[in-house]
N, C-alpha and C positions, 0 to 999 in steps of 0.2 A: 355629102350622105343626101342633102336636099333633092339632088337629082336621083338617087336610088329609091328613096321614099316615093317619089312621084312616078318611078317605073313601076314600082312594087304595087302602087295603089291603081295603075291604070290599065294593066295587062293582067290576063287571065294567067297567073304563074302561082305557084306554090313556094316557088324558092327563086331568089335574083342572087345570080354567084357574080361577085365582083372583084375585080383584080385577081382572078385565079384561073387556071386552066379549067374549064368546065368538066370536062370528062373525068379529072381528078377530083375536083372539088364537089361535085353534086352526090358523089357516092360515098362521101365521108373523108374525111381528113383530121390529123391531130392539128393542123393550122387554123381551121375552122369551126372546129367543133360539132360538126354534124356525125351521127354514128355511120361506121362504116356499112355499105349494104351494096348488094349487085342489082336491088331492084327498088325503084324510086315510085312512090306513089304520087299521082297527078292531081288529087282531089275530085271534086265533082267535075271540074273542066275536064278531065281525062277519062271520067266514069270509073274512077276509084273510090273506094271508101275512105282512105286514108290520104292524108298529104303530106307525108314524111318518108323518109327511108326506112324501108322494111326491116325490122330487126327481130332478134328472138323474142322481144317483149310483146309483139304481135300474136306470137303463138302460146302465149302464157295466159292460163285462166286466172283470173286476179280477184278475189273476194275482198269488198269493201263493206265493212261494219259502218254502218250509218246511223247517228244518234241525233236527235232534236238538239238545236241549239237555241239561243235566246233568239228572238225575230226582231230583226232591225228592218222596218220598211221605209225605205226612203221615200221622201215627196217628190212628185213628179218634177218639179223644179232641179231638186237635187240629182236625181237620176238622169234628168235629159239637159243637164246644163251644158256640157261641152258640146254636146250635139247643137243645141239651138245656138252657140254661141258661134259655131263653127259656119252655120248657115244664115247667121245674122239677125238672129231672134234675140232682143235685149231681155235678159234676164235680171229680174229685181232679186237682190240678196235679203236674206231674213238675219245673217250673221251680224254681229257686231263688230266692229274692228278696233 
């Protein structure tokens, strides 16, 4: 799995097919959970507006009713903690253990 994550993070690809016949797997399969499709989106790398298998959902008009929720604004430390730790910036925790 580490090798797959490395490949997926280093190349401009929307899907990394592992241990499957690509021509069958990319277009959707019961074995991998991708929706069946004959049209594959390539994302912005391929100058597409979507990066998944084209399905009927792309042709539906969906109405979303949006209501306000209680505002929870994280501190910069909480919001950026994972990134800072990834790049080696030490983060001081305000949480008690």
